[in-house]
KOLPAPA-732572 format. One record per residue: x, y, z of N, C-alpha, C, CB in turn; residue number from 1; residue in one letter. Coordinates in nm, 4 decimals, padded with zeros to 6 digits. Glycine has a CB too. Layout:
       n_xx       n_yy       n_zz      ca_xx      ca_yy      ca_zz       c_xx       c_yy       c_zz      cb_xx      cb_yy      cb_zz     k   r
          X          Y          Z          X          Y          Z          X          Y          Z          X          Y          Z   NUM   A
...
% end
This chain:
       n_xx       n_yy       n_zz      ca_xx      ca_yy      ca_zz       c_xx       c_yy       c_zz      cb_xx      cb_yy      cb_zz     k   r
   -00.3796    02.2271   -01.3314   -00.3993    02.2384   -01.1879   -00.2712    02.2944   -01.1286   -00.4369    02.1006   -01.1236     1   X
   -00.2801    02.4016   -01.0587   -00.1598    02.4630   -01.0026   -00.1278    02.4049   -00.8659   -00.1766    02.6146   -00.9925     2   X
   -00.0086    02.4369   -00.8178    00.0404    02.3793   -00.6922   -00.0537    02.4061   -00.5757    00.1779    02.4343   -00.6600     3   X
   -00.1074    02.5263   -00.5663   -00.1978    02.5603   -00.4560   -00.3241    02.4749   -00.4612   -00.2347    02.7097   -00.4605     4   X
   -00.3790    02.4535   -00.5809   -00.4989    02.3716   -00.5950   -00.4704    02.2268   -00.5553   -00.5517    02.3779   -00.7392     5   X
   -00.3509    02.1779   -00.5887   -00.3143    02.0413   -00.5514   -00.3050    02.0293   -00.4002   -00.1808    02.0003   -00.6169     6   X
   -00.2409    02.1264   -00.3362   -00.2285    02.1242   -00.1900   -00.3649    02.1319   -00.1233   -00.1404    02.2397   -00.1419     7   X
   -00.4549    02.2156   -00.1768   -00.5897    02.2285   -00.1202   -00.6681    02.0979   -00.1367   -00.6656    02.3452   -00.1876     8   X
   -00.6553    02.0339   -00.2530   -00.7248    01.9075   -00.2760   -00.6736    01.8007   -00.1800   -00.7069    01.8614   -00.4220     9   X
   -00.5430    01.7962   -00.1589   -00.4856    01.6984   -00.0662   -00.5313    01.7274    00.0759   -00.3316    01.6993   -00.0741    10   X
   -00.5356    01.8547    00.1130   -00.5783    01.8924    00.2480   -00.7238    01.8540    00.2725   -00.5594    02.0429    00.2700    11   X
   -00.8056    01.8554    00.1685   -00.9459    01.8161    00.1829   -00.9581    01.6704    00.2242   -01.0217    01.8398    00.0524    12   X
   -00.8594    01.5903    00.1887   -00.8574    01.4495    00.2280   -00.7737    01.4270    00.3535   -00.8038    01.3641    00.1141    13   X
   -00.7282    01.5353    00.4162   -00.6502    01.5229    00.5383   -00.5065    01.4813    00.5143   -00.7148    01.4252    00.6291    14   X
   -00.4542    01.5116    00.3952   -00.3172    01.4728    00.3597   -00.2371    01.5995    00.3342   -00.3146    01.3785    00.2343    15   X
   -00.1223    01.6085    00.3976   -00.0313    01.7196    00.3708    00.0688    01.6745    00.2650    00.0419    01.7665    00.5015    16   X
    00.0977    01.7613    00.1692    00.1941    01.7228    00.0676    00.2669    01.8447    00.0152    00.1254    01.6487   -00.0467    17   X
    00.3859    01.8206   -00.0374    00.4609    01.9235   -00.1070    00.4400    01.9040   -00.2559    00.6121    01.9189   -00.0699    18   X
    00.4629    02.0096   -00.3319    00.4443    02.0020   -00.4770    00.5693    02.0561   -00.5447    00.3175    02.0813   -00.5226    19   X
    00.6252    01.9786   -00.6370    00.7402    02.0228   -00.7158    00.7172    01.9838   -00.8606    00.8730    01.9616   -00.6622    20   X
    00.7776    02.0622   -00.9517    00.7655    02.0228   -01.0923    00.8798    01.9283   -01.1281    00.7661    02.1476   -01.1856    21   X
    00.8740    01.8724   -01.2462    00.9696    01.7700   -01.2878    01.1125    01.8236   -01.2837    00.9360    01.7197   -01.4288    22   X
    01.1328    01.9451   -01.3297    01.2682    02.0022   -01.3327    01.3248    02.0132   -01.1909    01.2671    02.1416   -01.4009    23   X
    01.2434    02.0618   -01.0971    01.2882    02.0699   -00.9578    01.3155    01.9304   -00.9013    01.1829    02.1425   -00.8715    24   X
    01.2305    01.8354   -00.9358    01.2474    01.6988   -00.8859    01.3801    01.6398   -00.9345    01.1293    01.6098   -00.9311    25   X
    01.4152    01.6666   -01.0586    01.5428    01.6172   -01.1110    01.6604    01.6791   -01.0359    01.5545    01.6473   -01.2614    26   X
    01.6500    01.8097   -01.0101    01.7592    01.8813   -00.9442    01.7706    01.8471   -00.7961    01.7402    02.0304   -00.9603    27   X
    01.6595    01.8132   -00.7317    01.6581    01.7959   -00.5859    01.6174    01.6552   -00.5435    01.5642    01.8963   -00.5231    28   X
    01.6432    01.5553   -00.6252    01.5945    01.4215   -00.5958    01.6404    01.3707   -00.4595    01.6396    01.3265   -00.7030    29   X
    01.7668    01.3879   -00.4260    01.8171    01.3385   -00.2972    01.7432    01.4021   -00.1804    01.9670    01.3657   -00.2846    30   X
    01.7234    01.5328   -00.1856    01.6541    01.5999   -00.0748    01.5063    01.5608   -00.0718    01.6683    01.7533   -00.0871    31   X
    01.4453    01.5375   -00.1880    01.3058    01.4929   -00.1910    01.2921    01.3536   -00.1300    01.2522    01.4930   -00.3354    32   X
    01.3894    01.2680   -00.1582    01.3864    01.1341   -00.0991    01.4024    01.1401    00.0527    01.4965    01.0466   -00.1600    33   X
    01.4861    01.2308    00.1005    01.5013    01.2485    00.2453    01.3706    01.2969    00.3076    01.6149    01.3481    00.2762    34   X
    01.3041    01.3897    00.2405    01.1753    01.4406    00.2912    01.0717    01.3293    00.2935    01.1246    01.5586    00.2045    35   X
    01.0687    01.2471    00.1884    00.9731    01.1367    00.1824    01.0025    01.0351    00.2918    00.9769    01.0690    00.0443    36   X
    01.1296    01.0106    00.3187    01.1668    00.9164    00.4240    01.1154    00.9627    00.5598    01.3187    00.8987    00.4286    37   X
    01.1075    01.0933    00.5796    01.0552    01.1483    00.7054    00.9028    01.1481    00.7099    01.1063    01.2901    00.7256    38   X
    00.8381    01.1039    00.6006    00.6927    01.0905    00.6008    00.6181    01.1907    00.5154    00.6439    01.1012    00.7378    39   X
    00.6880    01.2845    00.4539    00.6210    01.3835    00.3694    00.5860    01.3214    00.2345    00.7103    01.5088    00.3498    40   X
    00.4746    01.3626    00.1802    00.4349    01.3181    00.0459    00.4621    01.4327   -00.0505    00.2829    01.2744    00.0412    41   X
    00.5271    01.4034   -00.1603    00.5617    01.5064   -00.2573    00.4975    01.4724   -00.3906    00.7151    01.5201   -00.2719    42   X
    00.4175    01.5641   -00.4415    00.3527    01.5465   -00.5714    00.4432    01.6073   -00.6776    00.2099    01.6122   -00.5741    43   X
    00.4733    01.5303   -00.7821    00.5552    01.5778   -00.8928    00.4610    01.6136   -01.0072    00.6612    01.4698   -00.9370    44   X
    00.4749    01.7374   -01.0563    00.3861    01.7844   -01.1620    00.4637    01.8053   -01.2916    00.3163    01.9146   -01.1200    45   X
    00.3910    01.7980   -01.4021    00.4455    01.8286   -01.5333    00.3414    01.9143   -01.6042    00.4799    01.6975   -01.6153    46   X
    00.3811    02.0300   -01.6464    00.2891    02.1270   -01.7080    00.1737    02.1605   -01.6138    00.2340    02.0720   -01.8411    47   X
    00.2024    02.1640   -01.4843    00.1013    02.2016   -01.3859    00.0042    02.0915   -01.3479    00.0248    02.3158   -01.4367    48   X
    00.0218    01.9729   -01.4047   -00.0682    01.8617   -01.3748    00.0051    01.7548   -01.2946   -00.1255    01.8014   -01.5047    49   X
   -00.0584    01.6988   -01.1924    00.0069    01.5949   -01.1130    00.0368    01.4712   -01.1976   -00.0806    01.5567   -00.9932    50   X
    00.1584    01.4214   -01.1865    00.1997    01.3034   -01.2633    00.2408    01.1876   -01.1734    00.3148    01.3390   -01.3561    51   X
    00.2981    01.2192   -01.0559    00.3462    01.1127   -00.9677    00.3525    01.1659   -00.8253    00.4858    01.0603   -01.0135    52   X
    00.3710    01.0716   -00.7319    00.3872    01.1102   -00.5924    00.5040    01.0314   -00.5343    00.2562    01.0853   -00.5109    53   X
    00.5889    01.1015   -00.4614    00.6998    01.0368   -00.3920    00.6563    01.0201   -00.2469    00.8343    01.1205   -00.4038    54   X
    00.6560    00.8962   -00.1998    00.6130    00.8667   -00.0634    00.7165    00.7774    00.0043    00.4733    00.7992   -00.0627    55   X
    00.7078    00.7676    00.1347    00.7968    00.6825    00.2125    00.7735    00.5368    00.1748    00.7752    00.7040    00.3640    56   X
    00.8797    00.4610    00.1675    00.8705    00.3188    00.1351    00.8223    00.2419    00.2569    01.0067    00.2639    00.0867    57   X
    00.7235    00.1581    00.2359    00.6753    00.0685    00.3410    00.6693   -00.0711    00.2820    00.5348    00.1134    00.3965    58   X
    00.7486   -00.1647    00.3353    00.7460   -00.2995    00.2796    00.6098   -00.3630    00.2985    00.8535   -00.3862    00.3439    59   X
    00.5726   -00.4470    00.2034    00.4448   -00.5165    00.2127    00.4574   -00.6301    00.3121    00.3994   -00.5693    00.0745    60   X
    00.3570   -00.6456    00.3939    00.3550   -00.7535    00.4913    00.2894   -00.8740    00.4256    00.2796   -00.7115    00.6220    61   X
    00.3592   -00.9839    00.4283    00.3074   -01.1051    00.3654    00.2373   -01.1906    00.4697    00.4209   -01.1848    00.2971    62   X
    00.1191   -01.2334    00.4386    00.0433   -01.3194    00.5284    00.0603   -01.4656    00.4901   -00.1047   -01.2813    00.5270    63   X
   -00.0223   -01.5465    00.5470   -00.0194   -01.6890    00.5159   -00.0605   -01.7112    00.3709   -00.1119   -01.7678    00.6111    64   X
   -00.0083   -01.8173    00.3118   -00.0405   -01.8487    00.1737   -00.1904   -01.8744    00.1606    00.0405   -01.9710    00.1249    65   X
   -00.2492   -01.8186    00.0570   -00.3926   -01.8306    00.0348   -00.4262   -01.9727   -00.0086   -00.4406   -01.7286   -00.0707    66   X
   -00.5307   -02.0283    00.0481   -00.5786   -02.1609    00.0107   -00.7243   -02.1490   -00.0311   -00.5618   -02.2627    00.1279    67   X
   -00.7560   -02.2004   -00.1482   -00.8937   -02.1926   -00.1959   -00.9830   -02.2867   -00.1155   -00.9011   -02.2265   -00.3462    68   X
   -01.1112   -02.2586   -00.1154   -01.2071   -02.3455   -00.0473   -01.2061   -02.4853   -00.1100   -01.3494   -02.2846   -00.0533    69   X
   -01.1893   -02.4894   -00.2406   -01.1873   -02.6192   -00.3091   -01.0696   -02.7036   -00.2597   -01.1788   -02.5998   -00.4629    70   X
   -00.9506   -02.6441   -00.2519   -00.8326   -02.7173   -00.2051   -00.8500   -02.7601   -00.0602   -00.7059   -02.6313   -00.2200    71   X
   -00.9115   -02.6762    00.0199   -00.9357   -02.7104    00.1595   -01.0314   -02.8293    00.1702   -00.9924   -02.5892    00.2352    72   X
   -01.1372   -02.8279    00.0890   -01.2320   -02.9397    00.0900   -01.1667   -03.0688    00.0428   -01.3528   -02.9077    00.0022    73   X
   -01.0798   -03.0587   -00.0584   -01.0154   -03.1786   -00.1132   -00.9196   -03.2432   -00.0142   -00.9407   -03.1439   -00.2406    74   X
   -00.8536   -03.1630    00.0668   -00.7581   -03.2224    00.1603   -00.8202   -03.2597    00.2944   -00.6441   -03.1275    00.1831    75   X
   -00.9463   -03.2236    00.3167   -01.0138   -03.2551    00.4414   -01.0950   -03.3826    00.4229   -01.1043   -03.1379    00.4870    76   X
   -01.0640   -03.4814    00.5044   -01.1412   -03.6053    00.4954   -01.2687   -03.5903    00.5783   -01.0572   -03.7276    00.5443    77   X
   -01.3793   -03.6332    00.5200   -01.5091   -03.6219    00.5856   -01.5590   -03.7626    00.6179   -01.6117   -03.5447    00.4959    78   X
   -01.6014   -03.7813    00.7406   -01.6589   -03.9088    00.7815   -01.7844   -03.8789    00.8638   -01.5553   -03.9950    00.8637    79   X
   -01.8424   -03.9797    00.9242   -01.9649   -03.9581    00.9998   -01.9491   -03.8503    01.1051   -02.0089   -04.0863    01.0646    80   X
   -01.8419   -03.8589    01.1830   -01.8171   -03.7570    01.2835   -01.6823   -03.6925    01.2518   -01.8194   -03.8175    01.4284    81   X
   -01.6865   -03.5886    01.1721   -01.5624   -03.5244    01.1297   -01.5210   -03.4112    01.2236   -01.5773   -03.4709    00.9886    82   X
   -01.5938   -03.3896    01.3313   -01.5612   -03.2810    01.4230   -01.4184   -03.2892    01.4759   -01.6578   -03.2812    01.5384    83   X
   -01.3680   -03.4060    01.5197   -01.2298   -03.4109    01.5690   -01.1268   -03.3754    01.4614   -01.1998   -03.5490    01.6237    84   X
   -01.1508   -03.4205    01.3392   -01.0587   -03.3910    01.2298   -01.0584   -03.2410    01.2004   -01.0970   -03.4709    01.1032    85   X
   -01.1771   -03.1829    01.1900   -01.1875   -03.0396    01.1622   -01.1285   -02.9574    01.2755   -01.3333   -03.0000    01.1395    86   X
   -01.1525   -02.9981    01.3999   -01.0993   -02.9267    01.5153   -00.9458   -02.9296    01.5139   -01.1535   -02.9882    01.6464    87   X
   -00.8863   -03.0460    01.4832   -00.7407   -03.0589    01.4768   -00.6827   -02.9712    01.3674   -00.7008   -03.2045    01.4536    88   X
   -00.7493   -02.9690    01.2529   -00.7012   -02.8867    01.1427   -00.7127   -02.7383    01.1748   -00.7783   -02.9187    01.0158    89   X
   -00.8236   -02.7001    01.2373   -00.8431   -02.5611    01.2770   -00.7362   -02.5190    01.3761   -00.9824   -02.5408    01.3372    90   X
   -00.7072   -02.6015    01.4734   -00.6092   -02.5676    01.5758   -00.4665   -02.5658    01.5234   -00.6192   -02.6645    01.6895    91   X
   -00.4411   -02.6352    01.4125   -00.3061   -02.6361    01.3549   -00.2772   -02.5088    01.2764   -00.2882   -02.7575    01.2643    92   X
   -00.3793   -02.4248    01.2556   -00.3601   -02.3015    01.1796   -00.3641   -02.3222    01.0301   -00.2305   -02.2389    01.2166    93   X
   -00.4228   -02.4335    00.9878   -00.4362   -02.4718    00.8472   -00.3016   -02.4990    00.7916   -00.5068   -02.3643    00.7653    94   X
% end
């Protein structure tokens, strides 16, 4: 797959990208990282085939710790009228 075909395939998905081969990537790594930091996506090819993509770093956002339904049931006490208990737990954000 040549560079033009890679760019056309990316454009079909609405993505703009640059294409460099491995040798160019080795020689220009600092400038490629600067381009990626600005939001450009760079496809690195080897023998004309895509092997990797350099993209801007985005840290992963961590949410609340996952709690299984089983663990939730085990820690929730159930009685005849458990609505107040469930309401308090719901309002506490689990």
